[in-house]
C-alpha positions in Angstrom: -87.1 -83.9 2.9 -88.9 -82.4 5.9 -88.8 -78.6 6.1 -88.3 -79.0 9.9 -84.9 -80.7 9.4 -81.8 -78.6 10.1 -79.1 -81.2 10.2 -78.9 -84.8 9.0 -75.8 -87.0 9.8 -75.7 -90.4 8.0 -73.2 -93.1 8.9 -70.5 -90.5 9.2 -66.9 -91.4 10.0 -63.5 -89.6 10.0 -60.2 -91.5 9.9 -56.7 -90.1 10.5 -53.4 -91.7 9.8 -51.3 -92.4 13.0 -47.7 -91.3 13.3 -45.8 -88.1 12.8 -45.5 -86.3 9.6 -42.5 -87.6 7.6 -39.5 -85.3 7.4 -38.5 -83.7 4.1 -35.9 -85.6 2.1 -33.5 -84.7 -0.6 -34.4 -85.8 -4.2 -31.7 -88.5 -4.2 -33.0 -90.1 -1.0 -36.6 -90.1 -2.4 -35.5 -91.8 -5.7 -33.3 -94.4 -3.8 -36.2 -95.3 -1.4 -38.6 -95.6 -4.4 -36.1 -98.0 -6.2 -35.5 -100.0 -3.1 -39.2 -100.6 -2.5 -40.7 -100.3 -5.9 -44.0 -102.2 -5.1 -44.8 -100.5 -1.7 -47.9 -98.3 -2.2 -50.2 -96.4 0.1 -52.8 -99.2 -0.4 -50.6 -101.6 1.6 -51.1 -99.7 4.9 -52.8 -101.8 7.6 -55.9 -100.7 9.5 -53.6 -100.4 12.7 -51.9 -97.3 11.1 -55.2 -95.3 11.3 -57.4 -93.9 14.0 -61.1 -93.5 13.6 -61.9 -90.2 15.4 -65.6 -90.8 14.8 -67.4 -93.7 13.1 -71.0 -94.8 12.3 -72.5 -91.5 13.5 -76.1 -91.1 12.6 -78.6 -88.5 14.0 -81.1 -85.8 12.9 -81.5 -82.3 14.4 -84.8 -80.4 13.8 -85.1 -76.7 13.4 -85.1 -74.8 16.7 -83.6 -77.7 18.6 -80.7 -77.1 21.1 -78.5 -80.2 21.1 -75.8 -80.6 23.7 -72.8 -82.9 22.9 -70.8 -84.3 25.9 -68.1 -86.8 26.5 -64.5 -87.1 27.6 -61.6 -85.4 25.8 -60.8 -87.4 22.7 -64.4 -88.8 22.3 -64.8 -87.1 18.9 -66.9 -84.1 19.8 -64.8 -81.4 18.1 -64.2 -83.6 15.0 -67.9 -84.0 14.6 -68.4 -80.2 14.7 -65.5 -79.5 12.4 -67.1 -81.8 9.8 -70.5 -80.1 10.2 -68.9 -76.7 9.8 -67.2 -77.9 6.6 -63.7 -77.3 8.1 -62.8 -80.9 7.3 -64.4 -83.7 5.2 -65.7 -87.0 6.4 -63.9 -90.2 5.4 -67.2 -92.0 5.0 -70.9 -91.1 5.2 -72.2 -87.6 4.9 -73.7 -84.6 6.7 -76.5 -82.4 5.3 -76.9 -78.9 6.6 -80.1 -76.9 5.8 -79.5 -73.3 6.7 -76.9 -70.6 7.2 -74.2 -71.6 9.8 -72.4 -69.6 12.4 -69.6 -71.4 14.2 -67.1 -70.9 17.0 -65.0 -74.0 17.1 -61.5 -72.6 17.8 -60.3 -69.2 19.2 -60.4 -66.7 16.3 -61.3 -69.2 13.6 -61.7 -67.3 10.4 -59.9 -64.2 11.7 -57.1 -62.7 9.6 -54.3 -61.7 12.1 -53.2 -58.7 10.0 -56.7 -57.2 9.9 -58.1 -55.2 12.8 -61.2 -56.1 14.7 -63.6 -54.0 12.7 -62.3 -55.4 9.4 -62.6 -59.0 10.7 -66.2 -58.4 11.7 -67.0 -57.5 8.1 -64.9 -60.3 6.8 -66.6 -62.9 8.9 -70.0 -61.5 8.1 -69.3 -61.7 4.4 -68.2 -65.4 4.9 -71.5 -66.0 6.6 -73.4 -64.5 3.6 -74.3 -61.2 5.1 -74.4 -58.0 3.0 -72.3 -55.0 4.1 -75.4 -53.1 5.1 -76.6 -56.0 7.3 -73.3 -56.2 9.0 -73.2 -52.4 9.6 -76.7 -52.6 11.1 -75.4 -55.2 13.7 -71.9 -53.8 14.2 -72.6 -51.7 17.3 -74.4 -54.7 19.0 -71.4 -56.9 18.2 -68.9 -54.5 19.6 -71.0 -53.8 22.7 -71.3 -57.5 23.5 -67.6 -58.2 23.0 -66.7 -55.2 25.2 -63.5 -54.4 23.3 -64.6 -51.2 21.6 -61.3 -49.4 22.2 -59.4 -52.2 20.4 -61.5 -52.5 17.2 -58.9 -50.6 15.2 -56.0 -52.8 16.5 -54.8 -55.8 14.4 -56.2 -59.1 15.8 -52.7 -60.5 16.0 -52.2 -58.3 19.1 -55.4 -59.5 20.8 -55.2 -61.7 23.9 -57.0 -65.1 23.8 -59.9 -63.7 25.8 -60.3 -60.7 23.4 -60.3 -63.0 20.3 -62.9 -65.3 21.8 -65.1 -62.4 22.9 -65.2 -61.0 19.4 -65.5 -64.4 17.6 -68.5 -65.4 19.7 -70.1 -62.0 19.3 -69.8 -62.1 15.5 -71.1 -65.7 15.3 -74.1 -65.0 17.5 -75.2 -61.6 16.2 -75.1 -62.2 12.5 -78.4 -64.1 12.7 -77.2 -67.7 11.7 -79.9 -70.2 11.3 -77.6 -72.8 12.9 -75.0 -72.0 15.6 -72.1 -74.4 16.5 -70.4 -73.6 19.8 -67.4 -75.7 21.1 -65.8 -75.7 24.5 -63.8 -72.6 23.5 -66.1 -70.5 25.7 -64.3 -71.8 28.8 -61.5 -69.4 28.0 -63.6 -66.4 29.0 -64.2 -65.2 32.5 -67.4 -66.1 34.4 -69.3 -62.9 33.5 -68.5 -63.4 29.8 -69.6 -67.1 29.9 -72.9 -66.0 31.6 -73.5 -63.5 28.8 -72.7 -66.1 26.2 -75.2 -68.6 27.7 -77.9 -65.9 27.8 -77.2 -65.1 24.2 -77.5 -68.7 23.2 -80.8 -68.9 25.0 -82.0 -65.9 23.0 -80.8 -67.5 19.7 -82.6 -70.8 20.7 -85.7 -68.9 21.7 -85.8 -67.2 18.3 -86.3 -70.7 16.7 -82.7 -71.2 15.6 -80.8 -74.4 15.9 -77.8 -74.7 18.3 -75.2 -77.5 18.7 -73.4 -76.9 22.0 -70.3 -79.0 22.9 -69.3 -78.4 26.5 -67.9 -79.9 29.7 -70.2 -77.5 31.6 -72.9 -80.1 32.3 -75.0 -77.7 34.3 -75.2 -75.4 31.3 -75.9 -78.3 29.0 -78.7 -79.5 31.3 -80.2 -76.0 31.6 -79.9 -74.8 28.0 -80.4 -77.9 25.8 -83.5 -79.8 24.9 -81.6 -82.9 23.9 -78.2 -84.4 24.6 -75.8 -86.8 22.9 -73.0 -88.6 24.9 -70.1 -89.5 22.7 -67.5 -92.2 23.7 -64.6 -93.5 21.6 -65.9 -91.8 18.5 -69.4 -93.2 18.6 -72.8 -92.1 20.0 -73.2 -94.0 23.3 -76.5 -92.3 24.3 -79.0 -89.9 22.9 -81.9 -88.4 24.8 -83.1 -86.2 27.6 -80.2 -84.1 28.9 -80.6 -85.0 32.6 -80.9 -88.7 31.9 -77.9 -88.7 29.6 -75.7 -86.6 32.0 -76.5 -88.8 35.0 -75.5 -91.9 33.0 -72.3 -90.2 31.8 -71.3 -89.1 35.3 -72.1 -92.5 36.8 -69.4 -94.4 34.9 -65.7 -94.5 34.1 -64.1 -92.3 36.9 -61.5 -93.1 39.5 -60.4 -91.4 42.8 -57.1 -90.2 41.3 -55.8 -88.6 38.1 -52.2 -87.9 37.2 -50.6 -86.0 34.3 -47.0 -86.2 33.0 -45.8 -83.1 31.3 -42.6 -83.5 29.2 -40.2 -80.6 29.5 -40.9 -79.5 25.9 -44.7 -79.6 26.2 -46.6 -76.4 26.0 -43.4 -74.4 26.4 -43.6 -71.4 28.6 -46.6 -72.5 30.6 -46.3 -71.1 34.1 -48.4 -73.6 36.1 -49.0 -77.3 35.6 -51.2 -79.5 37.7 -49.7 -83.0 38.1 -52.1 -84.8 40.5 -55.7 -84.6 41.8 -56.8 -87.4 44.2 -59.4 -88.1 46.9 -57.5 -89.5 49.9 -58.1 -90.9 53.3 -56.7 -89.6 56.6 -53.4 -91.6 55.9 -53.0 -89.9 52.5 -53.9 -93.0 50.4 -56.4 -92.8 47.5 -59.9 -93.6 48.6 -63.1 -93.6 46.5 -65.5 -94.2 49.4 -66.1 -91.6 52.1 -68.5 -92.1 54.9 -71.2 -89.5 55.2 -70.1 -88.2 58.6 -66.4 -88.1 57.7 -64.5 -85.3 55.9 -63.7 -85.5 52.2 -60.0 -84.8 51.5 -58.9 -83.7 48.1 -55.1 -83.4 47.3 -53.9 -81.2 44.4 -50.2 -81.3 43.4 -48.9 -78.6 41.0 -45.7 -77.1 39.7 -44.8 -73.5 39.3 -42.5 -73.5 36.3 -42.0 -69.7 36.5 -42.7 -67.1 39.2 -46.4 -66.5 39.2 -48.6 -63.8 40.9 -52.2 -63.9 42.0 -52.5 -67.6 41.5 -55.7 -69.4 42.6 -56.2 -73.1 42.8 -59.9 -73.8 42.5 -61.8 -77.0 43.2 -65.4 -77.5 42.1 -67.6 -80.5 43.3 -70.5 -81.5 41.0 -73.2 -84.1 41.5 -74.3 -86.6 38.8 -76.9 -84.2 37.5 -74.2 -81.7 36.5 -75.1 -79.3 39.3 -72.3 -77.6 41.1 -72.6 -78.3 44.8 -69.8 -76.2 45.9 -66.7 -74.3 44.7 -63.6 -73.4 46.9 -60.3 -71.8 46.4 -57.0 -71.9 48.3 -57.7 -68.2 48.9 -60.5 -69.2 51.3 -57.8 -70.2 53.9 -54.8 -68.3 52.6 -56.0 -64.9 51.3 -53.2 -62.9 49.6 -50.9 -66.0 49.2 -51.0 -66.0 45.4 -47.3 -65.2 44.8 -45.3 -68.4 44.1 -41.7 -69.0 43.2 -40.5 -71.9 40.9 -41.1 -75.2 42.7 -43.5 -78.1 43.4 -46.4 -77.6 45.8 -49.2 -79.6 47.3 -52.6 -78.6 48.8 -55.1 -80.7 50.7 -58.6 -79.3 50.7 -60.9 -80.8 53.4 -64.7 -80.7 53.0 -66.1 -81.3 56.5 -68.5 -84.1 57.2 -71.4 -84.4 57.4 -72.1 -82.0 54.5 -72.7 -84.0 51.3 -75.5 -86.4 51.0 -74.8 -90.0 50.1 -74.2 -90.3 46.3 -71.5 -89.9 43.7 -69.6 -86.6 43.2 -67.1 -85.4 40.7 -64.2 -83.0 41.1 -62.9 -80.4 38.7 -59.7 -78.4 39.3 -58.5 -75.1 37.8 -55.4 -73.0 38.2 -55.9 -69.3 37.3 -54.3 -65.9 37.7 -55.4 -62.5 36.5 -58.1 -64.1 34.3 -55.6 -66.4 32.7 -56.5 -70.1 32.9 -53.2 -72.0 33.3 -54.8 -75.4 33.7 -58.3 -76.7 33.6 -59.3 -80.3 34.2 -63.0 -81.0 34.3 -64.6 -84.1 36.1 -61.2 -85.7 36.6 -61.9 -87.7 39.7 -64.9 -89.1 41.4 -65.8 -90.2 44.9 -68.8 -91.8 46.6 -70.3 -90.6 49.9 -71.7 -93.7 51.6 -74.0 -93.9 54.6 -72.2 -94.1 58.0 -73.4 -94.4 61.6 -75.0 -91.0 61.6 -78.6 -90.7 60.3 -78.9 -88.9 57.0 -81.1 -85.9 57.3 -83.1 -84.4 54.4 -81.6 -81.6 52.3 -79.4 -80.9 49.3 -76.5 -80.5 51.7 -76.6 -81.7 55.3 -74.2 -79.7 57.5 -74.1 -79.6 61.3 -74.7 -75.9 62.1 -73.9 -74.1 65.3 -76.9 -73.1 67.5 -76.3 -70.7 70.3 -78.7 -70.2 73.2 -79.1 -66.5 73.9 -79.8 -65.3 77.5 -83.2 -63.7 77.8 -84.4 -61.0 80.2 -87.9 -62.6 80.1 -87.9 -65.7 82.3 -91.7 -66.1 82.5 -93.8 -67.9 79.9 -95.6 -65.7 77.4 -99.3 -65.3 78.1 
């Protein structure tokens, strides 16, 4: 086995049984059912009763490589990382890990809610194989990075989601793992925290350690990773250079509208829910093609299920390389209008034309208030800017800008 190998995945698959967990029954009911169907066994289940979250996954990762994993929700990305981190076992195949692993796959994974922050730092360090003296040496750096020093003696069960993820990432990144697994959980933090996390991952990678980074932030994947895997329906669809893989991923499988149905009992207590995001024409109908010199209209419908303060609805437009072209918020036009009563609301954001060059663009939408992310939908709809009558000028963006002729006291030509 090569000493340069950090991870080897061979024909790996994970299968889950479909359907809800059976309710508990009384002893008499269980005996009666067994007598009524004496020959029915678990081996009689059909393949349709199961779902393969991932299957036939094979790849190697060398030491010091930074591997990005992208794909739509449900593609199998998190299942893959959970197996690699030994949280669950594969149904078939195997994964070989050569080195000490630090992982951040779910908020507060491995934290004991009754222990305080300081105790959980030592607990997680011990799980990662660190001695007490090694953890003590790193303790101040961990706390300083997490920026929750005044809460380190508070039980973790009283931490907010953001506080837990700050401390969890800080522990995972600072205890010198040889291999670091990071899932999309970083999206819970604010922008400054995400920037610090990305910088820390760059430092970890620069020190020759191996990083597996699952993210919908394609700009970060493109900038941080040396290689990228695109997963689709539980399989690896493409493996290669990040920019090439990202462009292929973003050029397929998107429509001009996305809708979500939220049952009344789903995510109980959530204040804000986005129901529709769509690119529309001037008549309000969905439209995937927008002429270069015409405005792009994006409609967002959302529900306030409780009174909410300081709400922002944010749109982000990204190109097929994963680069954010522009971000805008309803506060651009309606500053201070972040107080909403219970009800259904609809916004139309208009990007003037000409502004975007011909090509494909993707839209992400977020609803946030006071650093709480109520809803986050990344790359949910796409639209194509197509050439119109106007000539396309060079530039990343091509706006028509205002030029004003200023009167001059000098009316003679310069000598």
